[in-house]
N, C-alpha and C positions, 0 to 999 in steps of 0.2 A: 503695717496695713493687712495684711492677709488675715493676722490673727484678729483685728476689728472685726473684717469681716466674717471670719468663723464664729465669733462671738454672738455678733448682729444676728446671723442665721440660726445660732445654737440659743438665742433666747428667744426669738418668736416662736421657736417649735417648742419651747417650754410655756411660752403663755399659751400658745394653742392647746395642749396638754393641759396645762391648768385650769384653762378655759371650759374643758369637756368634765371635767369633778367638778369646779364650780356649778355650772347650770345643772350639773344629775343633782347637786346636794342642795340648792336650793328650792329646785321644785318640789324637794321631801321636804324642805321646812315649811314652804307654802302650804302643802297638804297635811301637816300634822298641825300648822294654827289656824287652819282653816281658812285661806284666805284666796280669796277668786284670784282665777290664773293669771287674768290682767293686770292685778296689783302685784302678782307675783316679779312679772316682769316691770311695772313704773316704779314701783317700790323697792322691793326687796332687793333683786338682781340688778336694778339701777343703781342705788344707791351703796352695791360694792363694786360695781365695778367703776362709777367716778369717784369713788374715794381716794387713790392714788392721785386722779390729778387735783384735788383739792387741796390734797396735802399739800402738794407740789406749788401750789397756789399760796397756800398760807404760808410757806416758807420761804418763798419768794417775796412776798410784801410784808412779812411783819420781820424778818430775820435779814432779809438780804442787805450786804453791806455796802451799796449805794444805790442810787437810779438805775443804772443799769440791769442792776440784779431784780430790782423791782418791777422792772419794765415786764422781765417773764411772766411774772403773776399777769401783768394787763394785758400782755398778748394770748395767754392761756384762758384769759376769762371768755376771750372773743375767737380763739383761733379752734376751740373746744366744740362749740355748736356748730360752727362751720364745716368742719368734717363730718360731723356727724348729722348733718343737714344733707350733706352731699352724699361722700364717701359712704357712710356706712347704709344709709337708705338705698343708695344704690348696689350694695353688694347684696343686700338682701332680695333686690330685684333680679340681679344676675341667676343669686342661687336660685330662686324660685322656677326661673325659666331653666337651668340647667338640671333640677330635679323634679319638673313637674312630670313627668312619665310616672315618677315612683309614686311621689306623693300625692298627685293627683288634685281635684279640686280647683277651687278660685284661692286668690291672694288674701281675702279677707270677706268675713261674713257683714253682713249690713250693720249690725249691730255693733261687730267691730270696727268697723269703718267709722261709725256714727262715735263711739267713744274716743276712738283716734283723732278723727278731728276738732270732738272738744280739746284735746289735750292740745293740739296743735292752736287753736285759738288761745289757750292760756299762755302758751310759751310767746308768740305773737305778742300777744298784750305786754307780758311783763319786758321782753326782749325790745320793744320800741320804748318803753321808759328807761331801760338801762342805757341805750345807744343815747337818747336823749340827753341823759343826764350828763355824758361822756363830753357832748358839746358845749355845754354851759358851765360857768364856775360862780360858784356863790356859797356864803359861810356855813350854812348847814347843811351841806351835802353829804357830809361823812353820817351823820343822825339816820339817813335815807337808807342806810344799811341794812338796819332793822326791819324797813319794810320788805326787804326783799327774804328776809328769813322767814317774817310772818307769810308771806305769798308763799312759800314752799311749806311752812307748816298748815297753810288750809288746803294745799294741792293734796298732800298726805292723807289729812283728815278724808278729802271726801274720797279719793281712792282705795283707802283701806275700809270703807264704810260701804261701797260698791258689794252689790252681790253678782254672782256668776251670771255673764248673760246666758240667755236659754239657748240658744245655739251656738256658744261657745264649743271649740276643739276639746273631746275628751280624749285624753289619751292615758294608758296605762304607764305609769314612770317604770323607767330602767331601775333595777336594784342598787342599791346605795353603793357606789364602789368600795366604801370601806366596811360595807358589811353586804358582800353581794350574795349571800346565801340566806340573809334574812328579808322574807317575804314584807315586812313590818316593821323596818329601822327606827329606832327613839329619836327624838329629838335631838338627844346629846350627840349622839353619833352624826347626823344630818347637821349639826350646828359647827362640829368638830372639823369636817371636812370641808365646810363652807370658809372656816376660818384660817383653815391649812392653804387652801387653795387660792386664798385672798392673798395672804403672807407672800405667797411663792409668785402671783399675778404679780404683785407690788417690787420686788425685788427683781424679777425679768425685766418689768415694763423699766427700771429705772436703767437696770444694764443696757436695755435695746436703747434706750433715749443717750444715754451718754456715748455708745458706738456710734451712734448716728452723728453726734457731733463732731466724733474723732473722725470721721468718714469723711462730711460735707467739706471741708477745707481742700483733702486730697481731690474731690471732685471739682474742685473751683466752684464751692456756693458759699458766699459768704453769711456769716453768722448770722444776720438779721434776715435771711432770705431762708435759712435753716430754719428760724425759731416760728416762722411765718406760713413755712410750706410745708416741714417735713416732721418739726417735733408735735405739732397736734395730733400728725395720723399717728403717731410712736403711742402719745398718751390716750389715745382712742381707740389704739389695737384692741383690749380686751370687750369694748362693745361690738367689735367689726367681728371680733373671731365669735363671739357668742352669737352672734346673727347665722354666721356659717354653720355651726354645730345647730342651731335651733330649726333652722330652714331644714336643712337636711331630716332633721328628724320629723318633717312636719307640721313640724310649731312655728308657723310663721307669725303667729298673733303673738305668740312670747317675743319673740325677736324684735319684731317692731314696738312691741311694748316696751321693751328695755332700752331701745334708742329713744323711743320719746320720754321716758322717766330720766334717763339720765341726762337729756337735754333740757328739762327742768330744772334738772340741779344745776348744770353749767350755767343756767339763767338766772339764779339766786344769789346761790351759797359761795361762790367763787365773785360773785359782783359784788355780795355784802362786803368780802373781805376787802376789795380794793376800794371799794367808798372810803369804808372806815379808815384804811390805812395808807392809802396814795391820793394826789389830786384825780385821776380818774377823767385826765382828759383824751380825746383820742386824737390822733394824727390820720393822714391822708390814708396809710395805708390800712389800719385799722376800722377807718370809717367804710373802706372798700371792703375788706370781711364783712362786716354788718348788712353791707348791702347786700351780698352774696347770698347771705345767710337768710336774710328776709325773700329775695327773692325764688330761694329754694324752698320755704316753710309757706308763703302764699300761695305757691304752686302747687306742694303737695294739699294744702286745706281745701284749694277749689277743688280736685281731683276726688277727696274724698266726700266733699258737700255734694257730687254731683254721682257720685257711685262708679266714677271711671275709672281708679285708680287698678293697675295691672302692674306685672311681673314688668315688661319692658317699658311703660311709662316711669316705674318706679327706678328703672337702672339708667334712664336720661338724666337723673340729677348729678351722675355722678360727673357729668360734662361741666356741671355748673363750677367744679373743681378746678377745670383745666382754663377756664373763664377767669376764676379769679388769680389765679396765674398768671396768666396773658396780662389782666390787669396790672400786679405788680411791675411789671416790665414797663406799661406806660406809664404809673405812677414814679417809678425810678429808682425802686426796691432793686437791687442788684445780688 
């Protein structure tokens, strides 16, 4: 058991260090491709960090040996958005509060808040359809998976066509870690560092999840409870750590864009997979997870539209994860 704890801690450290390399290189990729900073977060960074979870869902629902293994993919399709909507956003708020003296300014500019509110509206609309489909059974449901793939394609198209906000954060990029003495590293080096970082993040995340699974029974936590409460936190660790790194650098816009973009991926691509390869029928625990996610996203949307979002208010969203945990006990998941 001590070895499992050591591997758990070691893998978390490796994930954090790999995320530092990832956020460093993905900004250079965006700079070299002439992509707006917001799209760097919502598309490039989000796709990279959400890829491991999507692969896990794909393997679970397509190659799962039985219904129990495929349920892992179904749970991931709802557990990921829940963790991002509560813990990940709360981490941004807490980090902003802790680093406010150093980075100064406000959490988000007016234009960034407006753009982020549009992202939340996209997510809420798609998520409502996703959950609704999980409550009914009909013959052509698997074919609707294509709708979610097209929805994500439309989202990417819109994000990539956006121009930089007039009051966007303008930051000098840190030297590329693979080429620290090169003032203008080539796109090839930036892509190589991104790929290496993603591979290490993926492998370390798998190790983290496996050790968490080994430790949970020792702590008296059932496999079902671990799958609903702990595993999603583990799989979303890259997005959470990216947020820590970016907010410490005063780039909270990128941090929030990364989370928002990752949520769009979680709402579409894993959903398409579970619709195509599973019955996609939600039990009480997953319906509760969806309800808490919607509470968080609707609250965030209202604060963004009213221009009232702050670090403190954003941090409060983390409490909803405790509400979710308490609700699982009431539902009867132990």
